[in-house]
Backbone and ligand atoms as CSV (ligand in chain L), in Angstrom:
chain,resi,resn,atom,element,x,y,z
A,1,UNK,N,N,74.486,85.936,89.055
A,1,UNK,CA,C,73.907,86.511,87.947
A,1,UNK,C,C,74.041,85.958,86.721
A,2,UNK,N,N,73.346,86.332,85.734
A,2,UNK,CA,C,73.453,85.794,84.332
A,2,UNK,C,C,74.880,85.696,83.573
A,3,UNK,N,N,75.545,86.829,84.022
A,3,UNK,CA,C,76.819,86.852,83.351
A,3,UNK,C,C,78.089,86.436,84.339
A,4,UNK,N,N,77.413,86.254,85.647
A,4,UNK,CA,C,78.662,85.809,86.566
A,4,UNK,C,C,79.572,87.161,87.206
A,5,UNK,N,N,79.225,88.089,86.627
A,5,UNK,CA,C,80.184,89.284,87.338
A,5,UNK,C,C,79.800,89.504,88.635
A,6,UNK,N,N,78.525,89.348,88.911
A,6,UNK,CA,C,77.990,89.584,90.344
A,6,UNK,C,C,78.140,88.504,91.362
A,7,UNK,N,N,78.965,87.510,91.098
A,7,UNK,CA,C,79.089,86.361,91.753
A,7,UNK,C,C,79.564,87.115,93.209
A,8,UNK,N,N,79.159,86.392,94.223
A,8,UNK,CA,C,79.478,86.917,95.633
A,8,UNK,C,C,80.146,85.573,96.257
A,9,UNK,N,N,81.532,85.395,96.548
A,9,UNK,CA,C,81.865,84.175,97.184
A,9,UNK,C,C,81.715,84.196,98.972
A,10,UNK,N,N,81.768,85.315,99.478
A,10,UNK,CA,C,81.682,85.597,100.672
A,10,UNK,C,C,81.092,86.757,101.170
A,11,UNK,N,N,80.307,86.771,102.265
A,11,UNK,CA,C,79.931,88.090,102.809
A,11,UNK,C,C,80.595,88.333,104.372
A,12,UNK,N,N,81.357,89.297,104.458
A,12,UNK,CA,C,82.113,89.424,105.801
A,12,UNK,C,C,81.536,90.756,106.613
A,13,UNK,N,N,80.802,90.121,107.630
A,13,UNK,CA,C,80.303,91.439,108.495
A,13,UNK,C,C,81.502,92.097,109.487
A,14,UNK,N,N,81.511,93.406,109.405
A,14,UNK,CA,C,82.488,94.170,110.103
A,14,UNK,C,C,81.628,95.164,111.004
A,15,UNK,N,N,82.036,95.295,112.255
A,15,UNK,CA,C,81.613,96.330,112.921
A,15,UNK,C,C,82.488,97.268,113.259
A,16,UNK,N,N,82.058,98.559,113.016
A,16,UNK,CA,C,82.822,99.890,113.629
A,16,UNK,C,C,82.421,100.334,115.010
A,17,UNK,N,N,83.549,100.197,115.849
A,17,UNK,CA,C,83.028,100.853,117.236
A,17,UNK,C,C,84.250,101.616,117.901
A,18,UNK,N,N,83.817,102.342,119.084
A,18,UNK,CA,C,84.866,103.272,119.415
A,18,UNK,C,C,83.954,104.404,120.050
A,19,UNK,N,N,84.550,105.451,120.816
A,19,UNK,CA,C,83.712,106.547,121.283
A,19,UNK,C,C,83.123,107.346,120.161
A,20,UNK,N,N,82.150,108.197,120.632
A,20,UNK,CA,C,81.333,109.140,119.956
A,20,UNK,C,C,82.358,110.138,119.214
A,21,UNK,N,N,82.329,110.457,118.141
A,21,UNK,CA,C,82.935,111.471,117.438
A,21,UNK,C,C,84.370,111.174,116.958
A,22,UNK,N,N,84.723,110.072,117.083
A,22,UNK,CA,C,85.964,109.567,116.772
A,22,UNK,C,C,86.300,109.466,114.894
A,23,UNK,N,N,84.964,109.366,114.419
A,23,UNK,CA,C,85.251,109.412,112.855
A,23,UNK,C,C,84.735,108.071,112.492
A,24,UNK,N,N,83.820,107.242,113.201
A,24,UNK,CA,C,83.477,105.968,112.683
A,24,UNK,C,C,82.670,106.285,111.485
A,25,UNK,N,N,81.709,106.984,111.381
A,25,UNK,CA,C,80.659,107.184,110.218
A,25,UNK,C,C,81.627,107.526,109.068
A,26,UNK,N,N,82.609,108.603,109.333
A,26,UNK,CA,C,83.237,109.120,108.097
A,26,UNK,C,C,84.081,108.124,107.596
A,27,UNK,N,N,84.659,107.126,108.244
A,27,UNK,CA,C,85.497,106.081,108.086
A,27,UNK,C,C,84.844,105.274,106.978
A,28,UNK,N,N,83.567,104.826,107.620
A,28,UNK,CA,C,82.744,103.871,106.734
A,28,UNK,C,C,82.456,104.492,105.501
A,29,UNK,N,N,82.028,105.702,105.116
A,29,UNK,CA,C,81.459,106.428,104.006
A,29,UNK,C,C,82.586,106.701,103.248
A,30,UNK,N,N,83.856,106.866,103.749
A,30,UNK,CA,C,85.231,106.755,102.843
A,30,UNK,C,C,85.517,105.509,102.092
A,31,UNK,N,N,85.442,104.739,103.042
A,31,UNK,CA,C,85.582,103.264,102.460
A,31,UNK,C,C,84.384,102.835,101.414
A,32,UNK,N,N,83.388,102.968,101.824
A,32,UNK,CA,C,82.146,102.286,100.887
A,32,UNK,C,C,81.971,103.126,99.740
A,33,UNK,N,N,82.075,104.486,99.875
A,33,UNK,CA,C,81.776,105.358,98.860
A,33,UNK,C,C,82.745,106.531,98.478
A,34,UNK,N,N,83.926,106.433,99.135
A,34,UNK,CA,C,85.037,107.121,98.885
A,34,UNK,C,C,84.321,109.059,98.983
A,35,UNK,N,N,83.631,109.049,100.004
A,35,UNK,CA,C,83.061,110.309,100.314
A,35,UNK,C,C,83.526,110.689,101.789
A,36,UNK,N,N,83.712,112.009,102.057
A,36,UNK,CA,C,83.463,112.358,103.527
A,36,UNK,C,C,82.392,113.510,103.451
A,37,UNK,N,N,81.545,113.238,104.511
A,37,UNK,CA,C,80.398,114.119,104.410
A,37,UNK,C,C,80.375,114.980,105.283
A,38,UNK,N,N,80.303,116.553,104.861
A,38,UNK,CA,C,80.532,117.611,105.719
A,38,UNK,C,C,79.182,117.915,106.414
A,39,UNK,N,N,78.177,117.268,105.621
A,39,UNK,CA,C,76.844,117.604,106.497
A,39,UNK,C,C,76.811,116.605,107.671
A,40,UNK,N,N,75.884,116.996,108.738
A,40,UNK,CA,C,75.621,116.328,109.831
A,40,UNK,C,C,74.818,115.021,109.490
A,41,UNK,N,N,75.016,114.017,110.138
A,41,UNK,CA,C,74.372,112.706,109.920
A,41,UNK,C,C,73.131,112.471,110.691
A,42,UNK,N,N,72.394,111.571,110.085
A,42,UNK,CA,C,71.097,111.206,110.859
A,42,UNK,C,C,71.251,109.891,111.569
A,43,UNK,N,N,70.946,109.708,112.673
A,43,UNK,CA,C,71.745,108.820,113.581
A,43,UNK,C,C,70.393,107.963,114.186
A,44,UNK,N,N,69.447,107.591,113.468
A,44,UNK,CA,C,68.464,106.854,113.995
A,44,UNK,C,C,68.577,105.419,113.468
A,45,UNK,N,N,68.832,104.298,114.535
A,45,UNK,CA,C,68.778,102.988,114.217
A,45,UNK,C,C,70.110,102.580,113.728
A,46,UNK,N,N,70.750,101.269,113.560
A,46,UNK,CA,C,71.767,100.748,112.974
A,46,UNK,C,C,71.812,100.724,111.491
A,47,UNK,N,N,72.918,100.910,110.927
A,47,UNK,CA,C,72.993,101.162,109.492
A,47,UNK,C,C,74.057,100.328,109.062
A,48,UNK,N,N,74.148,99.733,107.889
A,48,UNK,CA,C,75.422,99.221,107.371
A,48,UNK,C,C,75.658,99.749,105.846
A,49,UNK,N,N,76.806,99.849,105.443
A,49,UNK,CA,C,77.083,100.011,103.765
A,49,UNK,C,C,77.876,98.894,103.554
A,50,UNK,N,N,77.875,98.730,102.191
A,50,UNK,CA,C,78.810,97.581,101.644
A,50,UNK,C,C,79.693,98.081,100.637
A,51,UNK,N,N,80.724,97.198,100.233
A,51,UNK,CA,C,81.676,97.291,99.488
A,51,UNK,C,C,82.343,95.982,98.900
A,52,UNK,N,N,82.400,95.847,97.717
A,52,UNK,CA,C,82.807,94.518,97.163
A,52,UNK,C,C,84.083,94.544,96.680
A,53,UNK,N,N,84.950,93.733,97.276
A,53,UNK,CA,C,86.359,93.533,96.850
A,53,UNK,C,C,86.780,92.189,96.658
A,54,UNK,N,N,87.931,92.211,96.028
A,54,UNK,CA,C,88.494,90.885,95.537
A,54,UNK,C,C,89.689,90.651,96.253
A,55,UNK,N,N,89.641,89.335,96.862
A,55,UNK,CA,C,90.991,89.095,97.645
A,55,UNK,C,C,91.194,87.615,97.325
A,56,UNK,N,N,92.532,87.379,96.980
A,56,UNK,CA,C,92.852,86.089,96.507
A,56,UNK,C,C,91.838,85.532,95.504
A,57,UNK,N,N,91.294,86.392,94.589
A,57,UNK,CA,C,90.593,85.855,93.499
A,57,UNK,C,C,89.205,85.325,93.871
A,58,UNK,N,N,88.944,85.703,95.126
A,58,UNK,CA,C,87.536,85.719,95.672
A,58,UNK,C,C,86.745,86.876,95.634
A,59,UNK,N,N,85.380,86.891,95.556
A,59,UNK,CA,C,84.710,88.164,95.632
A,59,UNK,C,C,84.078,88.094,96.880
A,60,UNK,N,N,84.400,89.191,97.609
A,60,UNK,CA,C,84.026,89.350,99.059
A,60,UNK,C,C,83.156,90.719,99.173
A,61,UNK,N,N,81.968,90.607,99.731
A,61,UNK,CA,C,81.354,91.689,100.025
A,61,UNK,C,C,81.439,91.999,101.478
A,62,UNK,N,N,81.902,92.984,101.766
A,62,UNK,CA,C,82.396,93.541,103.046
A,62,UNK,C,C,80.834,94.369,103.336
A,63,UNK,N,N,80.300,93.830,104.594
A,63,UNK,CA,C,78.894,94.473,105.202
A,63,UNK,C,C,79.463,95.331,106.355
A,64,UNK,N,N,79.657,96.524,106.224
A,64,UNK,CA,C,80.146,97.224,107.469
A,64,UNK,C,C,79.158,98.114,108.077
A,65,UNK,N,N,79.068,97.787,109.505
A,65,UNK,CA,C,77.998,98.234,110.300
A,65,UNK,C,C,78.458,99.460,111.026
A,66,UNK,N,N,77.517,100.572,111.291
A,66,UNK,CA,C,77.789,101.622,112.096
A,66,UNK,C,C,76.862,101.619,113.156
A,67,UNK,N,N,77.324,102.094,114.240
A,67,UNK,CA,C,76.455,102.041,115.530
A,67,UNK,C,C,75.573,102.957,115.509
A,68,UNK,N,N,75.573,103.852,114.531
A,68,UNK,CA,C,74.590,105.156,114.275
A,68,UNK,C,C,74.216,105.959,115.563
A,69,UNK,N,N,75.157,105.923,116.263
A,69,UNK,CA,C,75.094,106.875,117.557
A,69,UNK,C,C,74.522,106.178,118.712
A,70,UNK,N,N,74.339,104.952,118.827
A,70,UNK,CA,C,74.053,104.023,119.912
A,70,UNK,C,C,75.359,104.271,120.922
A,71,UNK,N,N,76.389,104.121,120.444
A,71,UNK,CA,C,77.537,104.180,121.517
A,71,UNK,C,C,77.468,105.299,122.430
A,72,UNK,N,N,76.717,106.276,122.038
A,72,UNK,CA,C,76.677,107.592,123.033
A,72,UNK,C,C,75.825,106.846,124.321
A,73,UNK,N,N,74.823,105.862,124.037
A,73,UNK,CA,C,74.203,105.784,125.275
A,73,UNK,C,C,74.413,104.299,125.885
A,74,UNK,N,N,75.704,104.062,125.408
A,74,UNK,CA,C,76.156,102.540,125.949
A,74,UNK,C,C,75.168,101.572,125.576
A,75,UNK,N,N,74.522,101.686,124.544
A,75,UNK,CA,C,73.366,100.725,124.193
A,75,UNK,C,C,73.719,99.833,122.975
A,76,UNK,N,N,75.157,99.586,122.730
A,76,UNK,CA,C,75.587,98.717,121.348
A,76,UNK,C,C,75.107,97.391,121.913
A,77,UNK,N,N,74.168,96.798,121.210
A,77,UNK,CA,C,73.684,95.499,121.653
A,77,UNK,C,C,74.232,94.371,121.245
A,78,UNK,N,N,74.074,93.301,121.893
A,78,UNK,CA,C,74.840,91.953,121.272
A,78,UNK,C,C,74.418,91.731,119.889
A,79,UNK,N,N,73.225,92.135,119.337
A,79,UNK,CA,C,72.487,91.775,117.931
A,79,UNK,C,C,73.668,92.518,117.150
A,80,UNK,N,N,74.391,93.610,117.524
A,80,UNK,CA,C,75.162,94.328,116.664
A,80,UNK,C,C,76.425,93.709,116.394
A,81,UNK,N,N,76.954,92.930,117.295
A,81,UNK,CA,C,78.134,92.081,117.189
A,81,UNK,C,C,77.767,90.841,116.521
A,82,UNK,N,N,76.512,90.142,116.528
A,82,UNK,CA,C,76.447,88.937,115.876
A,82,UNK,C,C,76.991,88.682,114.645
A,83,UNK,N,N,77.568,87.612,114.516
A,83,UNK,CA,C,77.937,87.171,113.182
A,83,UNK,C,C,79.046,88.056,112.669
A,84,UNK,N,N,79.541,89.076,113.351
A,84,UNK,CA,C,80.867,89.770,112.919
A,84,UNK,C,C,81.958,88.962,112.664
A,85,UNK,N,N,82.679,89.113,111.726
A,85,UNK,CA,C,84.010,88.506,111.528
A,85,UNK,C,C,85.065,89.559,111.923
A,86,UNK,N,N,84.987,90.550,111.822
A,86,UNK,CA,C,85.868,91.689,112.139
A,86,UNK,C,C,85.336,92.910,112.828
A,87,UNK,N,N,86.401,93.641,113.272
A,87,UNK,CA,C,86.004,94.914,114.125
A,87,UNK,C,C,87.034,95.981,113.701
A,88,UNK,N,N,86.567,97.311,113.383
A,88,UNK,CA,C,87.591,98.338,113.449
A,88,UNK,C,C,87.180,99.152,114.491
A,89,UNK,N,N,88.283,99.093,115.520
A,89,UNK,CA,C,88.127,99.837,116.988
A,89,UNK,C,C,88.851,101.145,116.680
A,90,UNK,N,N,88.083,102.423,116.693
A,90,UNK,CA,C,88.610,103.487,116.421
A,90,UNK,C,C,88.795,104.568,117.592
A,91,UNK,N,N,89.854,105.241,117.513
A,91,UNK,CA,C,89.977,106.104,118.609
A,91,UNK,C,C,90.407,107.441,117.829
A,92,UNK,N,N,90.323,108.631,118.434
A,92,UNK,CA,C,90.683,109.789,117.769
A,92,UNK,C,C,92.007,110.208,118.372
A,93,UNK,N,N,93.299,110.367,117.543
A,93,UNK,CA,C,94.530,110.682,117.992
A,93,UNK,C,C,94.787,112.084,118.634
A,94,UNK,N,N,93.641,112.897,118.523
A,94,UNK,CA,C,93.641,113.987,119.374
A,94,UNK,C,C,92.862,114.320,120.420
A,95,UNK,N,N,92.317,113.073,120.767
A,95,UNK,CA,C,91.314,113.065,121.950
A,95,UNK,C,C,92.084,111.732,122.954
A,96,UNK,N,N,92.680,112.197,123.990
A,96,UNK,CA,C,93.184,110.986,124.931
A,96,UNK,C,C,92.183,110.194,125.203
A,97,UNK,N,N,91.141,110.750,125.668
A,97,UNK,CA,C,90.319,109.938,126.535
A,97,UNK,C,C,89.471,108.863,125.454
A,98,UNK,N,N,89.472,109.249,124.295
A,98,UNK,CA,C,88.834,108.211,123.336
A,98,UNK,C,C,90.044,106.738,123.176
A,99,UNK,N,N,91.036,107.101,123.505
A,99,UNK,CA,C,92.283,106.080,123.570
A,99,UNK,C,C,92.115,105.434,124.697
A,100,UNK,N,N,91.998,106.347,126.013
A,100,UNK,CA,C,91.756,105.534,127.501
A,100,UNK,C,C,90.607,104.643,127.462
A,101,UNK,N,N,89.522,104.845,126.834
A,101,UNK,CA,C,88.315,103.976,126.653
A,101,UNK,C,C,88.667,102.706,125.876
A,102,UNK,N,N,89.772,102.568,125.222
A,102,UNK,CA,C,90.066,101.353,124.242
A,102,UNK,C,C,89.570,100.036,125.139
A,103,UNK,N,N,90.178,100.121,126.147
A,103,UNK,CA,C,90.184,98.759,126.950
A,103,UNK,C,C,88.894,98.285,127.311
A,104,UNK,N,N,87.998,99.186,127.472
A,104,UNK,CA,C,86.675,99.190,127.693
A,104,UNK,C,C,86.057,98.532,126.517
A,105,UNK,N,N,86.262,98.876,125.221
A,105,UNK,CA,C,85.561,98.459,123.982
A,105,UNK,C,C,86.186,96.949,123.522
A,106,UNK,N,N,87.610,96.847,123.935
A,106,UNK,CA,C,88.145,95.560,123.779
A,106,UNK,C,C,87.093,94.547,124.807
A,107,UNK,N,N,86.954,94.901,125.840
A,107,UNK,CA,C,86.256,93.906,126.902
A,107,UNK,C,C,84.733,93.761,126.427
A,108,UNK,N,N,84.207,94.788,125.834
A,108,UNK,CA,C,82.956,94.616,125.162
A,108,UNK,C,C,82.830,93.510,124.029
A,109,UNK,N,N,83.948,93.773,123.067
A,109,UNK,CA,C,84.135,92.922,122.114
A,109,UNK,C,C,84.346,91.346,122.466
A,110,UNK,N,N,84.972,91.201,123.469
A,110,UNK,CA,C,85.469,89.929,123.996
A,110,UNK,C,C,84.023,89.079,124.653
A,111,UNK,N,N,83.373,90.069,125.239
A,111,UNK,CA,C,81.975,89.637,125.955
A,111,UNK,C,C,81.024,89.454,124.986
A,112,UNK,N,N,80.737,90.027,123.726
A,112,UNK,CA,C,79.721,89.878,122.969
A,112,UNK,C,C,80.053,89.232,121.336
A,113,UNK,N,N,81.359,89.349,121.067
A,113,UNK,CA,C,81.825,88.924,119.726
A,113,UNK,C,C,82.120,87.665,119.732
A,114,UNK,N,N,82.220,87.052,118.519
A,114,UNK,CA,C,82.818,85.593,118.281
A,114,UNK,C,C,84.486,85.737,118.417
A,115,UNK,N,N,84.738,84.658,119.282
A,115,UNK,CA,C,86.146,84.481,119.748
A,115,UNK,C,C,87.097,84.838,118.610
A,116,UNK,N,N,86.925,84.602,117.561
A,116,UNK,CA,C,87.958,84.484,116.494
A,116,UNK,C,C,87.914,85.929,115.711
A,117,UNK,N,N,87.078,86.667,116.076
A,117,UNK,CA,C,86.964,88.184,115.441
A,117,UNK,C,C,88.354,88.782,115.235
A,118,UNK,N,N,88.658,89.339,114.261
A,118,UNK,CA,C,89.680,90.034,113.743
A,118,UNK,C,C,89.677,91.462,114.230
A,119,UNK,N,N,90.495,91.990,114.908
A,119,UNK,CA,C,90.038,93.343,115.503
A,119,UNK,C,C,91.427,94.333,114.902
A,120,UNK,N,N,91.138,95.388,114.332
A,120,UNK,CA,C,91.865,96.385,113.612
A,120,UNK,C,C,91.961,97.546,114.555
A,121,UNK,N,N,92.820,98.011,115.104
A,121,UNK,CA,C,92.965,99.442,115.850
A,121,UNK,C,C,93.194,100.558,115.014
A,122,UNK,N,N,92.280,101.467,115.046
A,122,UNK,CA,C,92.330,102.646,114.063
A,122,UNK,C,C,92.441,103.855,114.821
A,123,UNK,N,N,93.589,104.716,114.926
A,123,UNK,CA,C,94.000,105.872,115.192
A,123,UNK,C,C,93.448,107.086,114.076
A,124,UNK,N,N,92.482,107.525,114.156
A,124,UNK,CA,C,91.710,108.260,113.231
A,124,UNK,C,C,92.218,109.702,113.209
A,125,UNK,N,N,91.935,110.582,112.173
A,125,UNK,CA,C,92.297,112.112,112.144
A,125,UNK,C,C,93.819,112.302,112.351
A,126,UNK,N,N,94.720,111.369,111.497
A,126,UNK,CA,C,95.887,111.557,111.375
A,126,UNK,C,C,96.188,112.981,110.698
A,127,UNK,N,N,95.199,113.314,110.172
A,127,UNK,CA,C,95.551,114.675,109.425
A,127,UNK,C,C,95.965,115.861,110.114
A,128,UNK,N,N,95.304,115.567,111.562
A,128,UNK,CA,C,95.547,116.483,112.435
A,128,UNK,C,C,96.872,116.502,113.526
A,129,UNK,N,N,97.462,115.222,113.226
A,129,UNK,CA,C,98.774,115.062,113.888
A,129,UNK,C,C,99.806,116.285,113.661
A,130,UNK,N,N,100.398,116.261,114.876
A,130,UNK,CA,C,101.440,117.608,115.008
A,130,UNK,C,C,101.019,118.336,116.050
A,131,UNK,N,N,100.594,119.678,116.163
A,131,UNK,CA,C,100.222,120.327,117.548
A,131,UNK,C,C,99.062,119.770,118.168
A,132,UNK,N,N,98.170,118.998,117.538
A,132,UNK,CA,C,96.883,118.460,118.154
A,132,UNK,C,C,96.998,117.093,118.509
A,133,UNK,N,N,98.007,116.465,118.061
A,133,UNK,CA,C,98.159,114.960,118.425
A,133,UNK,C,C,98.381,114.894,120.062
A,134,UNK,N,N,97.358,113.844,120.575
A,134,UNK,CA,C,97.173,113.820,122.172
A,134,UNK,C,C,97.760,112.073,122.311
A,135,UNK,N,N,97.792,111.489,121.420
A,135,UNK,CA,C,98.302,110.112,121.591
A,135,UNK,C,C,99.352,109.718,120.764
A,136,UNK,N,N,100.635,109.418,121.421
A,136,UNK,CA,C,101.881,108.974,120.493
A,136,UNK,C,C,101.544,107.662,119.963
A,137,UNK,N,N,101.974,107.620,118.780
A,137,UNK,CA,C,102.065,106.394,118.071
A,137,UNK,C,C,102.277,104.991,118.815
A,138,UNK,N,N,103.559,105.305,119.685
A,138,UNK,CA,C,104.133,104.161,120.265
A,138,UNK,C,C,103.107,103.579,121.437
A,139,UNK,N,N,102.334,104.394,121.912
A,139,UNK,CA,C,101.213,104.010,122.868
A,139,UNK,C,C,100.246,103.211,122.101
A,140,UNK,N,N,99.736,103.501,120.920
A,140,UNK,CA,C,99.193,102.562,120.301
A,140,UNK,C,C,99.404,101.193,119.819
A,141,UNK,N,N,100.738,101.471,119.263
A,141,UNK,CA,C,101.480,100.235,118.937
A,141,UNK,C,C,101.651,99.110,120.029
A,142,UNK,N,N,101.907,99.672,121.410
A,142,UNK,CA,C,102.160,98.999,122.587
A,142,UNK,C,C,100.663,98.096,123.028
A,143,UNK,N,N,99.787,99.029,122.762
A,143,UNK,CA,C,98.199,98.524,123.241
A,143,UNK,C,C,98.045,97.647,122.352
A,144,UNK,N,N,98.234,97.768,121.099
A,144,UNK,CA,C,97.720,96.717,120.065
A,144,UNK,C,C,98.630,95.501,120.068
A,145,UNK,N,N,99.759,95.504,120.483
A,145,UNK,CA,C,100.588,94.390,120.767
A,145,UNK,C,C,99.966,93.560,122.007
A,146,UNK,N,N,99.814,94.267,123.051
A,146,UNK,CA,C,99.204,93.601,124.047
A,146,UNK,C,C,98.281,92.780,123.893
A,147,UNK,N,N,97.380,93.316,123.332
A,147,UNK,CA,C,95.844,92.760,123.001
A,147,UNK,C,C,95.687,92.088,121.682
A,148,UNK,N,N,96.880,91.957,121.131
A,148,UNK,CA,C,96.683,91.085,119.824
A,148,UNK,C,C,96.014,91.735,118.868
A,149,UNK,N,N,95.985,93.102,118.464
A,149,UNK,CA,C,95.275,93.848,117.380
A,149,UNK,C,C,96.305,94.177,116.188
A,150,UNK,N,N,95.633,94.436,115.178
A,150,UNK,CA,C,96.322,95.093,114.161
A,150,UNK,C,C,96.135,96.406,114.319
A,151,UNK,N,N,96.934,97.412,113.710
A,151,UNK,CA,C,97.100,98.771,113.989
A,151,UNK,C,C,97.263,99.629,112.824
A,152,UNK,N,N,96.434,100.606,112.604
A,152,UNK,CA,C,96.986,101.614,111.595
A,152,UNK,C,C,96.395,103.009,112.010
A,153,UNK,N,N,97.098,104.135,111.733
A,153,UNK,CA,C,96.721,105.414,111.955
A,153,UNK,C,C,95.965,105.671,110.429
A,154,UNK,N,N,94.851,106.473,110.426
A,154,UNK,CA,C,94.200,106.849,109.118
A,154,UNK,C,C,93.685,108.181,109.419
A,155,UNK,N,N,92.944,108.848,108.166
A,155,UNK,CA,C,92.499,109.987,108.188
A,155,UNK,C,C,91.166,109.773,107.225
A,156,UNK,N,N,89.928,109.761,107.756
A,156,UNK,CA,C,88.831,109.752,106.794
A,156,UNK,C,C,88.756,111.080,105.920
A,157,UNK,N,N,89.224,112.092,106.611
A,157,UNK,CA,C,89.183,113.353,105.772
A,157,UNK,C,C,89.939,113.458,104.569
A,158,UNK,N,N,91.368,112.900,104.623
A,158,UNK,CA,C,92.142,112.759,103.511
A,158,UNK,C,C,92.074,111.614,102.644
A,159,UNK,N,N,91.490,110.542,103.401
A,159,UNK,CA,C,91.432,109.112,102.847
A,159,UNK,C,C,92.867,108.458,102.991
A,160,UNK,N,N,93.679,109.151,103.708
A,160,UNK,CA,C,95.047,108.272,104.042
A,160,UNK,C,C,94.737,106.943,104.742
A,161,UNK,N,N,95.312,105.783,104.197
A,161,UNK,CA,C,95.272,104.531,104.753
A,161,UNK,C,C,94.022,103.942,105.235
A,162,UNK,N,N,92.880,104.591,104.729
A,162,UNK,CA,C,91.600,103.992,104.861
A,162,UNK,C,C,91.315,102.807,104.200
A,163,UNK,N,N,91.465,102.701,102.899
A,163,UNK,CA,C,91.141,101.455,102.105
A,163,UNK,C,C,92.202,100.510,102.442
A,164,UNK,N,N,93.577,100.878,102.603
A,164,UNK,CA,C,94.526,99.860,103.274
A,164,UNK,C,C,94.113,99.053,104.552
A,165,UNK,N,N,93.658,100.117,105.407
A,165,UNK,CA,C,93.438,99.453,106.703
A,165,UNK,C,C,92.121,98.326,106.610
A,166,UNK,N,N,91.136,98.676,105.952
A,166,UNK,CA,C,90.061,97.815,105.665
A,166,UNK,C,C,90.296,96.520,104.941
A,167,UNK,N,N,91.132,96.875,103.807
A,167,UNK,CA,C,91.768,95.802,103.091
A,167,UNK,C,C,92.326,94.673,103.871
A,168,UNK,N,N,93.142,95.553,104.685
A,168,UNK,CA,C,94.089,94.516,105.545
A,168,UNK,C,C,93.437,93.741,106.704
A,169,UNK,N,N,92.317,94.311,106.945
A,169,UNK,CA,C,91.229,93.595,107.952
A,169,UNK,C,C,90.376,92.557,107.084
A,170,UNK,N,N,90.037,92.953,105.921
A,170,UNK,CA,C,89.456,91.756,105.448
A,170,UNK,C,C,90.246,90.517,104.685
A,171,UNK,N,N,91.420,91.049,104.462
A,171,UNK,CA,C,92.575,89.885,104.312
A,171,UNK,C,C,92.758,88.877,105.349
A,172,UNK,N,N,92.829,89.398,106.619
A,172,UNK,CA,C,93.141,88.846,107.711
A,172,UNK,C,C,91.825,87.838,108.189
A,173,UNK,N,N,90.663,88.487,107.827
A,173,UNK,CA,C,89.498,87.605,107.988
A,173,UNK,C,C,89.371,86.580,107.077
A,174,UNK,N,N,89.909,86.683,105.777
A,174,UNK,CA,C,89.957,85.705,104.844
A,174,UNK,C,C,90.771,84.654,105.305
A,175,UNK,N,N,92.164,85.019,105.779
A,175,UNK,CA,C,93.100,84.132,106.355
A,175,UNK,C,C,92.243,83.164,107.429
A,176,UNK,N,N,91.406,83.554,108.308
A,176,UNK,CA,C,91.068,82.827,109.193
A,176,UNK,C,C,90.036,81.932,108.679
A,177,UNK,N,N,89.077,82.358,107.798
A,177,UNK,CA,C,87.835,81.660,107.424
A,177,UNK,C,C,88.183,80.683,106.281
A,178,UNK,N,N,89.308,81.150,105.575
A,178,UNK,CA,C,89.525,80.103,104.334
A,178,UNK,C,C,90.342,79.032,104.601
L,1,LIG,P1,P,81.424,109.212,114.801
L,1,LIG,O1,O,80.507,109.826,115.912
L,1,LIG,O2,O,82.428,108.339,115.503
L,1,LIG,O3,O,80.652,108.117,113.767
L,1,LIG,O4,O,82.110,110.182,114.251
L,1,LIG,P2,P,81.853,111.085,112.734
L,1,LIG,O5,O,82.128,110.181,111.680
L,1,LIG,O6,O,80.557,111.590,112.881
L,1,LIG,O7,O,82.942,112.252,113.091
L,1,LIG,C1,C,82.934,113.143,113.995
L,1,LIG,C2,C,83.499,114.459,113.930
L,1,LIG,O8,O,84.969,114.335,113.489
L,1,LIG,C3,C,82.923,115.040,112.379
L,1,LIG,O9,O,82.941,116.487,112.718
L,1,LIG,C4,C,83.837,114.665,111.274
L,1,LIG,O10,O,83.713,115.470,110.322
L,1,LIG,C5,C,85.075,114.747,111.831
L,1,LIG,N1,N,86.152,113.722,111.434
L,1,LIG,C6,C,85.925,112.493,111.193
L,1,LIG,N2,N,87.124,111.829,110.668
L,1,LIG,C7,C,87.942,112.859,110.461
L,1,LIG,C8,C,89.319,112.794,110.094
L,1,LIG,O11,O,89.938,111.872,109.591
L,1,LIG,N3,N,89.985,114.224,110.304
L,1,LIG,C9,C,89.368,115.125,110.699
L,1,LIG,N4,N,90.254,116.440,110.706
L,1,LIG,N5,N,88.088,115.121,111.147
L,1,LIG,C10,C,87.396,114.056,111.056
């Protein structure tokens, strides 16, 4: 632009995947708008949100895509993954099944996404840890290590670790492409 403040050096496409109801949409709205929406969402079609951040003096626009409910019907298409440089692979720490399905999601990424895609494993709903925890953190650390993923637990509800996890992913992407 005229004053140079809206210069964008890079656009990084990031996809958010994982089972239904793990908190993908809430993570996205927490990172993009610092909001947690208590109303139910409209889930027609694929949507993305953006947030511009600075990494190593570069202006990076993160374009973060939500499946918008497609994952319910196993209909996440290869168009969704096209051009993605990063993926947030999300499970719910209170739902063992969402963790047990991770291998399937990693397979899907390996099949459809770019080979150099950077993957961040996210154990969401960390605010419910304690009585409701169904996935010990060690299990996730082991899985992440085996599969070569970064890992963080987050809470979209409280906001804990959400920015840090997205920023870590964006930094790692920058490291790959720069
Ligand atoms: P999606 O289907 O993966 O996009 O999941 P949503 O973002 O729609 O979230 C599913 C449900 O989990 C909703 O009722 C959210 O309010 C709730 N939820 C999402 N993130 C969190 C979180 O960090 N903590 C808690 N306690 N609930 C969450």
